[in-house]
Structures are given as structure tokens and as C-alpha cells.
C-alpha positions in Angstrom: 0.0 0.0 0.0 1.3 3.4 -0.9 2.3 5.7 2.0 -0.2 8.4 0.9 -3.1 6.0 0.3 -5.1 4.8 3.3 -7.3 2.5 1.2 -5.8 -0.8 -0.1 -6.5 -0.8 -3.8 -7.5 -4.4 -4.8 -7.5 -6.3 -8.1 -8.6 -9.7 -9.3 -6.9 -11.8 -11.9 -9.4 -14.3 -13.4 -13.0 -13.4 -13.6 -14.1 -16.7 -15.2 -16.9 -19.1 -14.6 -15.3 -21.3 -12.0 -18.0 -21.0 -9.3 -17.9 -17.2 -10.0 -14.9 -17.1 -7.7 -13.4 -14.0 -9.4 -16.6 -12.1 -8.7 -16.7 -13.6 -5.2 -13.2 -12.2 -4.4 -14.1 -8.9 -6.0 -17.3 -8.7 -3.9 -15.4 -9.5 -0.7 -13.0 -6.7 -1.4 -15.8 -4.3 -1.9 -17.5 -5.4 1.3 -14.4 -5.1 3.4 -13.6 -1.8 5.1 -10.1 -0.7 4.0 -10.1 -2.2 0.5 -11.4 -0.7 -2.7 -11.7 -2.9 -5.8 -10.0 -0.9 -8.6 -9.1 -3.5 -11.4 -10.0 -6.8 -12.9 -7.9 -8.8 -15.4 -9.1 -11.6 -17.6 -8.0 -12.9 -21.0 -11.6 -13.1 -22.2 -13.0 -9.6 -23.1 -16.5 -10.8 -22.4 -15.6 -11.4 -18.8 -14.0 -8.0 -18.4 -17.2 -6.4 -19.8 -19.2 -8.4 -17.2 -16.8 -7.2 -14.5 -17.4 -3.6 -15.4 -21.1 -4.1 -15.3 -20.8 -5.7 -11.9 -18.4 -3.1 -10.4 -18.8 0.4 -11.7 -15.7 2.5 -12.2 -13.1 -0.2 -12.2 -10.3 -0.6 -14.7 -10.2 -3.8 -16.8 -7.3 -5.5 -18.5 -6.7 -8.6 -20.7 -3.0 -8.7 -19.8 -1.4 -9.2 -16.4 1.7 -7.4 -17.6 -0.3 -4.4 -18.6 -2.4 -4.3 -15.4 0.7 -4.5 -13.2 2.3 -1.7 -15.3 -0.7 0.6 -15.6 -3.1 0.0 -12.7 -2.7 1.7 -9.3 -3.1 -1.4 -7.1 -1.7 -2.8 -3.9 -3.3 -6.2 -3.5 -4.0 -8.9 -6.1 -6.3 -11.9 -5.8 -5.4 -14.7 -8.2 -8.3 -16.9 -9.4 -6.8 -19.0 -12.2 -6.2 -22.6 -13.1 -3.9 -24.2 -10.5 -0.9 -24.5 -12.8 -0.9 -20.7 -13.3 -1.0 -19.8 -9.6 2.8 -19.9 -9.1 4.0 -17.9 -12.1 1.4 -15.2 -11.7 1.9 -15.0 -7.9 5.6 -14.6 -8.3 5.1 -12.0 -11.0 2.8 -10.0 -8.8 5.1 -10.2 -5.8 8.1 -9.0 -7.8 5.9 -6.1 -9.0 5.5 -5.1 -5.3 1.9 -6.3 -4.8 0.4 -8.2 -1.9 -1.0 -11.5 -3.1 -4.1 -13.6 -2.2 -4.3 -17.0 -4.0 -7.3 -19.2 -4.4 -6.7 -22.6 -3.0 -4.9 -24.8 -3.7 -1.8 -22.7 -3.4 -0.1 -24.3 -6.4 0.9 -27.7 -7.7 4.4 -28.4 -6.2 6.3 -27.7 -3.1 9.0 -26.1 -5.2 6.5 -23.7 -6.6 5.1 -22.9 -3.2 8.6 -22.2 -1.8 9.4 -19.9 -4.7 6.2 -18.0 -4.2 7.0 -17.5 -0.5 10.5 -16.3 -1.3 9.3 -13.9 -3.9 6.8 -12.3 -1.4 9.4 -12.1 1.3 12.0 -10.5 -1.0 9.5 -7.9 -2.0 8.4 -7.3 1.6 4.8 -8.0 0.7 2.2 -10.4 2.0 1.1 -13.7 0.6 -1.9 -15.7 1.8 -4.1 -18.6 0.5 -7.9 -18.4 0.5 -8.6 -21.6 2.5 -12.1 -20.4 3.3 -13.5 -23.8 4.1 -11.7 -23.7 7.4 -14.8 -22.0 8.6 -17.3 -24.6 7.4 -19.8 -25.4 10.2 -19.2 -29.1 10.3 -15.4 -28.7 10.5 -15.6 -26.1 13.2 -18.0 -28.3 15.2 -15.6 -31.2 14.9 -12.6 -29.2 16.0 -14.6 -28.0 19.0 -15.5 -31.6 19.9 -11.8 -32.7 19.6 -10.6 -29.7 21.6 -13.0 -30.5 24.4 -11.0 -33.6 25.2 -14.1 -35.9 25.1 -12.3 -38.5 23.1 -8.8 -38.0 24.5 -5.7 -37.6 22.3 -6.4 -38.3 18.6 -4.3 -41.1 17.1 -6.1 -41.9 13.9 -8.3 -40.0 11.3 -10.1 -41.2 8.2 -11.6 -38.8 5.7 -13.6 -39.7 2.6 -15.1 -37.8 -0.3 -16.4 -38.7 -3.7 -18.8 -41.0 -5.6 -19.0 -42.7 -8.9 -19.0 -40.6 -12.1 -16.7 -39.5 -15.0 -15.0 -36.2 -14.4 -15.9 -33.3 -16.7 -13.0 -33.1 -19.1 -14.4 -30.1 -20.9 -13.5 -28.1 -17.8 -9.9 -27.5 -16.8 -10.6 -28.9 -13.3 -11.1 -32.4 -14.9 -7.7 -32.3 -16.6 -4.3 -33.2 -15.1 -2.1 -30.4 -16.5 -4.1 -27.3 -15.5 -5.6 -28.8 -12.3 -2.7 -30.8 -11.0 -4.9 -33.9 -10.6 -7.8 -35.2 -8.6 -6.4 -34.3 -5.2 -6.1 -30.6 -5.9 -9.8 -29.7 -5.9 -11.9 -30.8 -2.8 -8.9 -32.8 -1.7 -7.0 -29.6 -0.8 -9.9 -28.6 1.5 -9.9 -32.0 3.1 -6.1 -32.0 3.8 -6.3 -28.5 5.2 -9.0 -29.7 7.5 -7.0 -32.6 8.5 -4.0 -30.4 9.5 -6.3 -28.4 11.6 -7.3 -31.5 13.6 -3.8 -33.0 13.7 -1.3 -30.0 13.5 1.7 -32.1 14.3 4.8 -32.3 12.1 4.6 -35.0 9.4 7.1 -37.9 9.1 6.1 -39.4 5.8 3.3 -39.9 3.3 2.1 -43.0 1.5 0.0 -42.6 -1.6 -2.2 -44.7 -3.8 -3.3 -43.2 -7.2 -5.5 -45.2 -9.5 -6.5 -45.0 -13.2 -8.8 -48.0 -13.6 -12.1 -46.9 -15.2 -12.0 -43.5 -16.9 -8.9 -44.3 -18.9 -9.5 -41.5 -21.4 -9.4 -38.9 -18.6 -6.0 -37.5 -17.5 -7.1 -36.9 -13.9 -6.9 -40.0 -11.6 -9.9 -42.1 -10.8 -9.1 -42.5 -7.2 -6.5 -41.0 -4.9 -5.4 -41.7 -1.3 -2.8 -40.3 1.1 -1.8 -41.8 4.4 0.1 -39.5 6.6 2.2 -40.4 9.7 2.8 -37.7 12.3 5.6 -37.3 14.8 3.2 -37.8 17.8 2.4 -41.3 16.4 -1.0 -40.2 14.9 -1.9 -41.5 11.5 -4.5 -40.2 8.9 -5.9 -41.5 5.6 -7.6 -39.2 3.2 -9.5 -40.7 0.2 -11.0 -38.9 -2.9 -12.7 -41.0 -5.5 -14.6 -41.0 -8.7 -15.1 -44.8 -8.8 -16.6 -45.3 -5.3 -20.0 -47.0 -5.6 -20.2 -47.2 -1.8 -19.5 -44.2 0.4 -18.1 -43.8 3.9 -18.5 -41.1 6.5 -16.7 -37.9 5.7 -15.0 -38.0 9.1 -14.0 -40.8 11.5 -11.7 -39.8 14.3 -10.4 -42.1 16.9 -9.0 -40.9 20.2 -7.5 -42.8 23.2 -10.8 -42.3 25.1 -13.4 -42.4 22.3 -14.3 -41.7 18.7 -16.2 -39.3 16.5 -18.1 -40.2 13.3 -19.9 -37.8 11.0 -23.6 -38.8 10.8 -26.4 -36.9 9.0 -26.4 -33.3 10.2 -24.1 -33.9 13.1 -21.6 -36.1 14.8 -22.0 -39.3 16.8 -19.6 -39.1 19.7 -18.4 -42.0 21.8 -16.5 -41.6 25.0 -15.0 -43.7 27.8 -14.5 -40.7 30.1 -16.5 -41.1 33.4 -18.0 -37.6 33.2 -19.2 -38.1 29.6 -22.1 -40.0 28.0 -21.1 -43.2 26.4 -22.8 -42.1 23.2 -24.2 -38.7 22.2 -25.1 -36.8 19.1 -23.6 -33.3 18.6 -25.5 -31.2 16.1 -23.5 -29.0 13.7 -23.1 -25.4 15.0 -24.0 -23.2 12.0 -22.6 -20.0 13.6 -19.0 -20.7 12.6 -19.4 -19.9 8.9 -21.8 -17.1 9.7 -19.3 -15.4 12.0 -16.6 -15.7 9.4 -18.4 -15.1 6.1 -18.3 -13.1 4.0 -15.5 -10.7 4.8 -13.5 -11.9 7.9 -10.7 -13.3 5.7 -10.2 -9.9 4.0 -10.6 -8.0 7.2 -7.6 -10.0 8.4 -5.7 -9.2 5.3 -6.3 -5.5 5.9 -5.3 -5.8 9.5 -2.2 -7.7 8.6 -1.1 -5.1 6.0 -1.9 -2.0 8.0 -1.4 -3.2 11.6 0.8 -6.3 11.4 -2.0 -8.6 12.7 -1.1 -12.3 12.3 -2.5 -13.9 9.1 -5.4 -16.3 9.5 -4.0 -18.4 6.7 -0.3 -18.4 6.0 1.4 -19.6 2.9 3.6 -21.9 4.9 0.4 -23.7 6.2 -1.0 -23.9 2.6 2.4 -25.4 1.5 1.9 -28.3 3.9 -1.2 -29.3 1.9 0.7 -29.2 -1.3 3.5 -31.3 0.2 1.0 -34.1 1.1 -0.4 -34.2 -2.4 2.9 -34.2 -4.1 4.5 -36.8 -1.8 1.4 -39.0 -2.1 1.7 -39.1 -5.9 5.4 -39.7 -5.6 4.8 -42.6 -3.2 2.3 -44.1 -5.5 5.0 -44.3 -8.2 7.8 -45.5 -5.9 5.6 -47.9 -4.0 7.0 -46.8 -0.7 6.4 -44.2 2.0 8.0 -40.9 1.1 9.6 -38.9 3.9 8.8 -35.2 4.4 12.3 -33.7 3.8 11.5 -30.7 5.9 8.4 -29.4 7.7 6.2 -26.4 6.9 4.9 -24.6 10.0 
């Protein structure tokens, strides 16, 4: 942010049709005190025309180079196919801009590290929009775990998916732009997992399958099994060939267990002051308290007052490390060590 400008001037790169996330970030900026949306960039002229209709008075560009050279902006939100996150983020950091990246952060740990270094060298902020940390079911689960009702967690299983061919007409269904099947909802799941088991990781074992949709570049079924330094272990499964599902969450503790069930969680406990079995309903206030602008309020407070970031790039890099090592493990047929940890 310029010394003479009290308002952070925001821009969005990517105003496409992927869940209208470009418009979503633009709207959050406009709703957040301390930020003013001033520019939108998209290669498709029809999208820049739509952006101008949605947000009066903004500048629009079809070139990132031109926007960085011509627009008076301080903060850029990057909403692009995953394989473009790293190069555009690094470009924006080197141009002296603060950066917000849609999840997942990028495709490889090397990319993530270079993004972090570029931001640090420029003296600017970098953060990843892991907004699903405030989903009501996840926040409820964390509260149950934190209460101690099941004791120390030693194993977690997470599952997501179904049976159906990925949409290859969309970049999210293709390996090169998306990174693969783990990088969409799987990135949310892994971020959730690391919120429940925040310990350092020892190694990752992966299982990647291409068994049914052989004309699709993304994997049919992916799994990652993570071992942590405290002895805990977790398995995360994302599948497009699962005819039978499982609970999204199963968490085992030394004194009980938690299983996602319907609109809540079934909680089992062996503690004398707790019911043997109880149902805990999902607390819907978590998302309401966060959404829609708490993330960007934190960005403003970090830039202007030095407040700690809610989501750091180093945390987001841990998610990428799991995915990358899981795929490597699937190829080497052995557990892959985490060469260094990301805290």
C-alpha cells in the first residue's frame, strides 16, 4: 500500500466461470472496510465487460503485464487454473503487490517455496484463501476434539467422492491445469486434517489409480496416508469410482471416537464424566461469523497493523506437500519422507 493512500487498492486476476470465484473475491474486497476494488484482469474480453457491469468505475485489462504496469493497485487476488498460480503470484510479488491466492496454493512444493520467497524478497504479504476452514461441520468437529471428550487423537479417516466420470471439458477435470484429482476438494480435506492434527509430518504413503476413466487425464481414485511425529496417522481418500461411500469424518481418540452422521456427529467416550454415546449437532454459527469478509478483514489488519495472518502460505504449502508426496509414493511404491516441515 502506498504511504499516501489509506485504502488498499485491490485487483482480481481471473473473472471466469469457476463458481464465480473471481466475482466472489471482488465482492469480498468491496464489502471489506479498508479495501477498494479498482481493477479486474481476464484474457476473455466478455468477462472484463461483465466485471465492469458488476463493479462500476473499475479498470479492466486482458494482460497481467499491462495491469501491473498501468493500474494503481496494492493487492491482487489470483483466481486462475492451478498451474498458473505460481508464475502469476511470483510476477505480482516481484511487482511489489500483496497476493491472495485461491486454494490450492499451487501444484508443487518447489512452486510454493518460490512463491513464499518472492513475497518475502518484495516485503509483501502472501496468503491462500482456504475459506473452508470456517465450514460449520469442520468447526464443530474441532470444538469436539478440543473439548477432550475422546482424548488424544491417534487416527483419522476422511472420505469424499462418488461414482462418475470427471468433466474433461472443464480444466478442473484435466491433469495439466488442475494438478490432478487431489487438488480440488482434496485440498480442503487436507487443510481440515492439518487443523485437527497439526503435528509435524514424518512421511506420506499414496495410492493413485487410473482404472475406469482411462480417457481422462485426472486420476480415478487417490489416497494419502500421513504419519505424524506424535504417532498419529491419517488417511484421506478422494474417489470418482466409489459406488459405496463412507463417513466424511471418522476420528479415533484414546478415550473415544467421532463419526460424521447426518447433520451432526456421533460421539463415543469412555471418560467417566461423559455420556457413552451422544449426538452433537453441527453449529452453524462458525461460517456465519466468518463469512463473507472476515478473511479480507484479516488481510487489511495484517497489511496495516501487522496482525497475524489467519492463513499463512507456509500452512498452505503443507497441503501441497502431502499431495505431491502421495503421488510420488504411488509411483515409488514406498512411504516418502517429508524432507522438511512447513509450519
